[in-house]
Z-matrix of the N, CA and C atoms (Angstrom, degrees):
N
C 1 1.567
C 2 1.502 1 107.57
N 3 1.219 2 121.69 1 -33.08
C 4 1.454 3 120.53 2 -176.23
C 5 1.540 4 111.80 3 -91.79
N 6 1.259 5 119.25 4 -8.55
C 7 1.495 6 118.77 5 -173.44
C 8 1.551 7 110.86 6 -75.79
N 9 1.370 8 118.81 7 -28.75
C 10 1.467 9 115.69 8 177.90
C 11 1.418 10 115.93 9 -72.00
N 12 1.333 11 119.35 10 -46.21
C 13 1.524 12 120.61 11 -178.65
C 14 1.519 13 109.59 12 -67.02
N 15 1.405 14 121.11 13 -33.19
C 16 1.316 15 127.68 14 178.55
C 17 1.633 16 109.61 15 -63.81
N 18 1.315 17 113.36 16 -47.24
C 19 1.449 18 119.37 17 -179.37
C 20 1.565 19 107.34 18 -63.61
N 21 1.261 20 120.39 19 -39.29
C 22 1.350 21 123.59 20 174.03
C 23 1.514 22 118.72 21 -61.87
N 24 1.185 23 115.78 22 -40.00
C 25 1.480 24 123.98 23 -174.57
C 26 1.565 25 102.57 24 -74.24
N 27 1.351 26 119.21 25 -44.37
C 28 1.511 27 130.07 26 177.40
C 29 1.597 28 104.23 27 -55.09
N 30 1.287 29 114.33 28 -48.99
C 31 1.522 30 115.02 29 -176.05
C 32 1.549 31 111.60 30 -64.14
N 33 1.320 32 111.53 31 -40.05
C 34 1.454 33 118.87 32 -175.65
C 35 1.603 34 107.41 33 -64.55
N 36 1.292 35 113.81 34 -38.72
C 37 1.568 36 120.06 35 -178.46
C 38 1.490 37 107.52 36 -67.09
N 39 1.354 38 118.50 37 -42.10
C 40 1.453 39 122.41 38 -177.44
C 41 1.513 40 110.45 39 -68.01
N 42 1.287 41 119.84 40 -36.03
C 43 1.459 42 127.64 41 176.33
C 44 1.461 43 109.46 42 -62.42
N 45 1.414 44 116.19 43 -45.86
C 46 1.444 45 123.54 44 -179.96
C 47 1.478 46 111.65 45 -63.33
N 48 1.380 47 115.92 46 -45.28
C 49 1.493 48 114.92 47 177.59
C 50 1.556 49 112.81 48 -68.40
N 51 1.309 50 120.45 49 -28.23
C 52 1.391 51 121.93 50 -178.72
C 53 1.644 52 107.30 51 -71.77
N 54 1.283 53 115.30 52 -37.36
C 55 1.475 54 118.44 53 176.97
C 56 1.498 55 113.04 54 -63.63
N 57 1.386 56 109.57 55 -46.45
C 58 1.514 57 118.78 56 179.53
C 59 1.564 58 107.70 57 -59.85
N 60 1.353 59 122.51 58 -47.37
C 61 1.301 60 125.18 59 -179.45
C 62 1.505 61 112.99 60 -60.78
N 63 1.231 62 117.24 61 -31.93
C 64 1.528 63 127.76 62 -175.85
C 65 1.420 64 105.36 63 -74.39
N 66 1.382 65 120.56 64 -49.07
C 67 1.411 66 124.09 65 174.99
C 68 1.576 67 116.30 66 -57.89
N 69 1.345 68 113.35 67 -38.21
C 70 1.396 69 118.60 68 179.82
C 71 1.561 70 109.26 69 -69.32
N 72 1.399 71 117.52 70 -44.65
C 73 1.387 72 117.54 71 174.85
C 74 1.552 73 113.20 72 -61.56
N 75 1.321 74 122.01 73 -37.09
C 76 1.433 75 121.55 74 176.99
C 77 1.519 76 109.28 75 -68.17
N 78 1.223 77 122.03 76 -38.40
C 79 1.478 78 123.79 77 179.60
C 80 1.612 79 110.49 78 -67.10
N 81 1.381 80 113.63 79 -36.87
C 82 1.343 81 119.40 80 176.31
C 83 1.519 82 116.67 81 -65.48
N 84 1.398 83 117.28 82 -29.74
C 85 1.372 84 123.92 83 -172.64
C 86 1.585 85 100.25 84 -83.84
N 87 1.367 86 115.26 85 -40.47
C 88 1.520 87 114.71 86 -175.34
C 89 1.522 88 107.29 87 -66.96
N 90 1.288 89 120.57 88 -38.59
C 91 1.433 90 124.74 89 171.00
C 92 1.288 91 120.58 90 -44.25
N 93 1.491 92 113.19 91 -54.03
C 94 1.389 93 119.61 92 -179.83
C 95 1.664 94 109.76 93 -67.33
N 96 1.176 95 119.77 94 -33.99
C 97 1.458 96 126.99 95 -179.36
C 98 1.506 97 104.15 96 -63.17
N 99 1.333 98 118.25 97 -48.03
C 100 1.467 99 125.69 98 -178.28
C 101 1.573 100 110.67 99 -62.93
N 102 1.385 101 117.16 100 -43.61
C 103 1.354 102 115.88 101 176.41
C 104 1.491 103 117.34 102 -65.56
N 105 1.343 104 112.98 103 -30.35
C 106 1.567 105 119.05 104 -179.44
C 107 1.498 106 102.38 105 -70.73
N 108 1.337 107 124.09 106 -38.05
C 109 1.441 108 122.35 107 -176.01
C 110 1.457 109 112.20 108 -68.53
N 111 1.434 110 116.74 109 -42.85
C 112 1.449 111 120.77 110 -179.35
C 113 1.419 112 112.01 111 -65.88
N 114 1.472 113 120.60 112 -41.27
C 115 1.403 114 121.13 113 -177.80
C 116 1.467 115 114.74 114 -69.33
N 117 1.449 116 116.34 115 -32.55
C 118 1.368 117 125.91 116 170.27
C 119 1.506 118 117.91 117 -54.51
N 120 1.408 119 108.76 118 -49.42
C 121 1.463 120 120.27 119 177.98
C 122 1.524 121 112.86 120 -65.16
N 123 1.303 122 114.35 121 -41.29
C 124 1.474 123 127.75 122 -177.02
C 125 1.493 124 104.88 123 -61.40
N 126 1.439 125 116.11 124 -52.76
C 127 1.442 126 119.71 125 179.86
C 128 1.422 127 115.37 126 -57.79
N 129 1.434 128 120.59 127 -43.33
C 130 1.357 129 128.65 128 174.39
C 131 1.529 130 112.76 129 -57.22
N 132 1.340 131 118.40 130 -42.31
C 133 1.498 132 126.40 131 177.74
C 134 1.479 133 108.72 132 -62.83
N 135 1.396 134 114.23 133 -47.99
C 136 1.521 135 111.61 134 -179.60
C 137 1.543 136 117.09 135 -65.52
N 138 1.238 137 113.70 136 -29.60
C 139 1.398 138 118.99 137 -178.55
C 140 1.439 139 113.82 138 -70.47
N 141 1.371 140 115.07 139 -31.67
C 142 1.386 141 125.43 140 -179.01
C 143 1.521 142 117.87 141 -83.22
N 144 1.337 143 112.91 142 -1.89
C 145 1.463 144 122.09 143 176.70
C 146 1.624 145 116.32 144 -69.18
N 147 1.296 146 120.71 145 135.56
C 148 1.427 147 117.67 146 -173.54
C 149 1.507 148 111.81 147 -67.54
C-alpha cells in the first residue's frame, strides 16, 4: 500500500535534483563565458592605453 506513493515521492525528488543540477551546470557555463568576455575586453582596453 505504501510502496506506490513512496516511489512517486522519490521519483519527484530525483527529478527535482536533476533540474537543480542542470540549472547549476548552466549557470556555471554562463559564468565562465562571462569571465572570458570580461577578460577579453579588459585585455583589449589595457593594450589600447597610451
